[in-house]
DONUMAR-659195 format. One line per 2 residues: for each residue x, y, z of C-alpha. Coordinates in nm, 4 decimals, padded with zeros to 6 digits. Example, Ala and Ser with C-alpha at 12.3 -4.5 7.8 and 13.67 -1.06 7.14 Angstrom:
% DONUMAR-659195
01.2300,-00.4500,00.7800; 01.3670,-00.1060,00.7140
***
This chain:
% DONUMAR-659195
02.3773,-00.6755,-03.1542; 01.9964,-00.7516,-03.2681
01.8240,-00.9460,-03.0608; 01.6183,-01.2212,-03.1161
01.2301,-01.1550,-03.1595; 01.0361,-01.1246,-02.8145
01.3503,-01.0560,-02.6488; 01.4342,-00.7044,-02.4864
01.7499,-00.5398,-02.4767; 01.8228,-00.6763,-02.1490
01.7900,-00.9989,-02.2434; 01.4707,-01.1270,-02.0775
01.2133,-01.2656,-02.3061; 00.8836,-01.0938,-02.2888
00.6042,-01.3383,-02.1519; 00.3530,-01.0613,-02.1122
00.2359,-00.7797,-02.3070; 00.2666,-00.4669,-02.1385
00.1417,-00.0503,-02.1869; 00.2347,00.2723,-02.0441
-00.0199,00.5754,-02.1288; 00.1882,00.8795,-02.1466
00.0057,01.2161,-02.1048; 00.1331,01.5627,-02.1821
-00.0173,01.7321,-01.8527; 00.0974,01.7448,-01.4758
-00.0607,01.4424,-01.2958; -00.3253,01.6507,-01.0965
-00.4990,01.7329,-01.4433; -00.4372,01.3378,-01.5413
-00.5414,01.2183,-01.2514; -00.9467,01.3155,-01.2572
-00.9877,01.2050,-01.6017; -00.8016,00.8749,-01.5748
-01.0708,00.7710,-01.3166; -01.3233,00.7797,-01.5819
-01.1668,00.4901,-01.7313; -01.2862,00.2527,-01.4556
-00.9318,00.0810,-01.4480; -00.6965,00.0312,-01.1847
-00.3443,00.2426,-01.2683; -00.0772,00.4162,-01.1080
00.0128,00.7356,-01.1994; 00.3414,00.9229,-01.2051
00.5330,01.2053,-01.2917; 00.7138,01.2061,-01.6048
00.9075,01.5780,-01.5949; 00.8197,01.8898,-01.6061
00.4872,01.8662,-01.8178; 00.4169,01.4936,-01.8624
00.2639,01.2186,-01.6476; 00.2740,00.8363,-01.6812
-00.0098,00.6191,-01.6382; 00.0456,00.2566,-01.5701
-00.2348,00.0063,-01.6296; -00.2928,-00.3497,-01.4599
-00.3492,-00.4731,-01.7897; -00.6227,-00.6738,-01.7088
-00.7890,-00.7045,-02.0463; -00.5144,-00.8447,-02.2213
-00.3662,-01.0355,-01.9409; -00.6954,-01.2310,-01.9342
-00.6944,-01.2471,-02.3114; -01.0032,-01.0889,-02.3680
-00.8490,-00.7908,-02.6234; -00.5092,-00.7364,-02.7818
-00.3193,-00.4886,-02.5965; -00.2929,-00.2294,-02.8503
-00.6664,-00.2214,-02.9626; -00.7142,-00.1389,-02.5733
-00.4770,00.1156,-02.5179; -00.6099,00.2942,-02.8558
-00.9619,00.2873,-02.6987; -00.8022,00.4490,-02.3493
-00.5932,00.7067,-02.5222; -00.9038,00.8133,-02.7090
-01.1033,00.8464,-02.4028; -00.8359,01.0504,-02.2111
-00.7370,01.3011,-02.4739; -01.1227,01.3724,-02.5928
-01.2084,01.7131,-02.4487; -00.8598,01.7545,-02.2865
-00.6694,02.0470,-02.3583; -00.3685,01.7870,-02.3666
-00.2764,01.5023,-02.5980; -00.2147,01.0807,-02.4883
00.0388,00.8605,-02.6141; -00.0441,00.5224,-02.5698
00.2672,00.2872,-02.5957; 00.2573,-00.0717,-02.6025
00.4322,-00.4143,-02.6863; 00.3340,-00.7895,-02.6779
00.5899,-01.1181,-02.8073; 00.5178,-01.0512,-03.1555
00.4655,-00.6689,-03.1858; 00.5204,-00.2980,-03.0488
00.3799,00.0432,-03.1466; 00.2272,00.3648,-03.0159
-00.1330,00.4957,-03.0670; -00.1220,00.9579,-03.0746
-00.4550,01.0802,-02.9318; -00.5493,01.4512,-02.9425
-00.8999,01.5605,-02.8901; -01.1189,01.4849,-03.1667
-00.9128,01.4132,-03.4241; -00.8481,01.0778,-03.5601
-00.5765,00.8695,-03.3514; -00.2403,00.8159,-03.5460
-00.0086,00.5512,-03.4852; 00.2774,00.3034,-03.5900
00.4430,-00.0237,-03.5007; 00.6914,-00.2705,-03.5813
00.7192,-00.6392,-03.5581; 00.9539,-00.8474,-03.3105
01.2187,-00.8192,-03.5162; 01.2209,-00.4480,-03.5739
01.0535,-00.4493,-03.9386; 00.8240,-00.1168,-03.9454
00.4703,-00.1565,-04.0089; 00.3179,00.1478,-04.0765
00.2945,00.4714,-04.3145; 00.5668,00.7672,-04.3062
00.3334,00.9928,-04.3242; 00.1979,00.8526,-03.9360
00.5409,00.9974,-03.8111; 00.5481,01.3119,-03.9816
00.1600,01.3636,-03.8413; 00.2866,01.2243,-03.4843
00.5568,01.4617,-03.4493; 00.3641,01.7531,-03.5769
00.0667,01.6942,-03.3012; 00.3435,01.7321,-03.0292
00.4551,02.0117,-03.1554; 00.8067,01.8777,-03.1682
01.1074,02.0172,-03.4226; 01.0014,01.9134,-03.8049
01.3406,01.9341,-03.8986; 01.6131,01.8017,-03.6003
01.3384,01.5666,-03.4405; 01.2279,01.4202,-03.7498
01.5711,01.3645,-03.8508; 01.5734,01.0999,-03.5464
01.2313,00.9841,-03.6087; 01.2717,00.8876,-03.9949
01.5298,00.5744,-03.9245; 01.2509,00.4157,-03.7046
01.0357,00.3735,-04.0221; 01.3141,00.2039,-04.1999
01.5160,-00.1456,-04.2192; 01.7348,-00.1932,-03.9437
01.8668,-00.5418,-03.8627; 02.0590,-00.4014,-03.5773
01.7479,-00.2886,-03.3966; 01.4441,-00.4686,-03.2450
01.0579,-00.3444,-03.1615; 01.1530,-00.2611,-02.8264
01.4602,-00.0577,-02.9539; 01.2558,00.1330,-03.1867
01.0207,00.2252,-02.8905; 01.3305,00.3323,-02.6884
01.4499,00.5337,-02.9821; 01.1082,00.7360,-02.9927
01.1185,00.7949,-02.6134; 01.4560,00.9563,-02.6916
01.3285,01.1829,-02.8896; 01.0374,01.2788,-02.6704
01.3095,01.3701,-02.4012; 01.3998,01.6547,-02.5711
01.0136,01.7686,-02.5460; 01.0599,01.7317,-02.1813
00.9675,01.3492,-02.1291; 01.1514,01.1863,-01.8180
00.9899,00.8366,-01.7752; 01.1049,00.6959,-01.4138
01.3531,00.4394,-01.3775; 01.2431,00.1067,-01.4784
00.9434,00.1801,-01.7060; 01.0974,00.0438,-02.0204
00.9468,-00.1114,-02.3506; 00.9620,-00.4797,-02.3044
00.9042,-00.5103,-01.9719; 00.5497,-00.7169,-01.8708
00.2981,-00.4970,-01.6667; 00.3714,-00.6553,-01.3635
00.7337,-00.5445,-01.3600; 00.6149,-00.1635,-01.4774
00.3884,-00.1403,-01.1852; 00.6173,-00.2756,-00.9577
00.8939,00.0069,-01.0893; 00.6073,00.2849,-01.0865
00.4420,00.1702,-00.7397; 00.8030,00.2677,-00.5494
00.8131,00.6323,-00.7114; 00.7948,00.8475,-00.4522
00.4792,01.0545,-00.6294; 00.2924,00.7375,-00.7349
-00.0408,00.7581,-00.7189; -00.3135,00.4982,-00.7275
-00.6096,00.5538,-00.9574; -00.9221,00.3887,-00.8452
-01.2833,00.4100,-00.9765; -01.4417,00.6330,-00.6752
-01.7676,00.6293,-00.8237; -01.9393,00.8660,-01.0786
-02.0144,01.1477,-00.8466; -01.6511,01.2162,-00.7249
-01.5037,01.1476,-01.0619; -01.7393,01.3723,-01.2536
-01.6700,01.6374,-00.9556; -01.2956,01.6052,-00.9510
-01.2505,01.6215,-01.3419; -01.5355,01.9278,-01.3977
-01.3143,02.1193,-01.1073; -00.9900,02.0484,-01.2937
-01.1151,02.1438,-01.6595; -01.3207,02.4518,-01.5061
-00.9868,02.6048,-01.3765; -00.8071,02.5133,-01.6968
-00.7786,02.6129,-02.0330; -01.1100,02.4785,-02.1497
-01.2969,02.6438,-01.8896; -01.4532,02.9136,-02.1209
-01.5986,02.6223,-02.3288; -01.7982,02.5140,-02.0045
-02.1018,02.7721,-02.0195; -02.2891,02.9446,-02.3110
-02.3413,02.8632,-02.6532; -02.0072,02.7108,-02.7141
-02.0786,02.4809,-02.4557; -02.3729,02.3686,-02.5971
-02.1979,02.2903,-02.9128; -01.9117,02.1091,-02.7769
-02.1566,01.8675,-02.5689; -02.3760,01.7784,-02.8465
-02.0521,01.6856,-03.0593; -01.9359,01.5039,-02.8149
-02.2766,01.3285,-02.7878; -02.3015,01.2879,-03.1516
-01.9560,01.1094,-03.1955; -01.9575,00.8981,-02.8780
-02.2943,00.7481,-02.9340; -02.1831,00.5485,-03.2506
-01.8461,00.5012,-03.1392; -01.9671,00.3251,-02.8469
-02.2129,00.0956,-03.0806; -01.9050,00.0527,-03.2772
-01.6775,-00.0957,-03.0073; -01.9499,-00.3417,-02.8811
-01.9842,-00.4718,-03.2225; -01.6057,-00.5303,-03.2344
-01.6024,-00.6478,-02.8870; -01.3573,-00.3886,-02.7965
-01.3517,-00.2980,-02.4108; -01.1601,00.0353,-02.4705
-01.3157,00.1890,-02.7267; -01.6777,00.1091,-02.5463
-01.5133,00.2946,-02.2630; -01.4159,00.5835,-02.4896
-01.7447,00.6278,-02.6643; -01.9076,00.5826,-02.2915
-01.6863,00.8759,-02.1665; -01.7213,01.0807,-02.4844
-02.1529,01.0710,-02.4056; -02.0686,01.1129,-02.0171
-01.8699,01.4569,-02.1425; -02.1124,01.5608,-02.3525
-02.4039,01.4953,-02.1010; -02.2593,01.7138,-01.8462
-02.1539,01.9682,-02.0875; -02.5644,02.0280,-02.1528
-02.6312,02.0152,-01.7639; -02.3254,02.1914,-01.6523
-02.4740,02.5440,-01.6154; -02.7928,02.4284,-01.4186
-02.5762,02.1588,-01.2132; -02.3094,02.4635,-01.1282
-02.6142,02.6838,-01.0029; -02.6776,02.4608,-00.7428
-02.3372,02.5001,-00.5671
***
């Protein structure tokens, strides 16, 4: 049976937008990177190789920006320079959708109207599957119906179908983190998880130091020194400056953060050898 627009599958009307950030990495790697967003969030494990971030949602709750624009910027900021992709899931009373960010590549997204009508390109779903390393046959057979009309599936059912496919890639969302719930209800569900961790801004020095420790010990460690490090850092600065300016013009806090994080990482990359020399 289909649901009315603006209602979730459990028949509770959506009163406020909600969102989740899914990172294909362990919480110990995601936590330091998430601090750079300077937003209060809850972090929890979501499977052996996945983590979930549940934001408070202040930008969209206060009417500053639409939830999809904020989440797109945050996902890009988290994914740039990280060896793991970030999937932003978002919904409001009119639409639901996702944005996938992976390194320096252009983000890819898809959305559905409240009644489940697809609004996007089929190629976006194929790119989504390829970047997450999903099975090109089995998983695509499950994803393709999400791009086709189905009067029995509303927007939240579409996002749930997307999550069902990701369970084959190891995703296991904690109970209560379901599409259609408001930011407050999502945080209540995340807070009771045994491994839940509060992400709060602790200052630039602590946040940057923690991220450097994580990155240095991971797959990007060899890129932190020498010519490759300088090339990567310069690229981050080149991309970060215009991205920040674009965010300011659009009055988009999420993309301003993404540009600022890029510039920060670029500056740190250029200074990394000197900083570590004094440790």
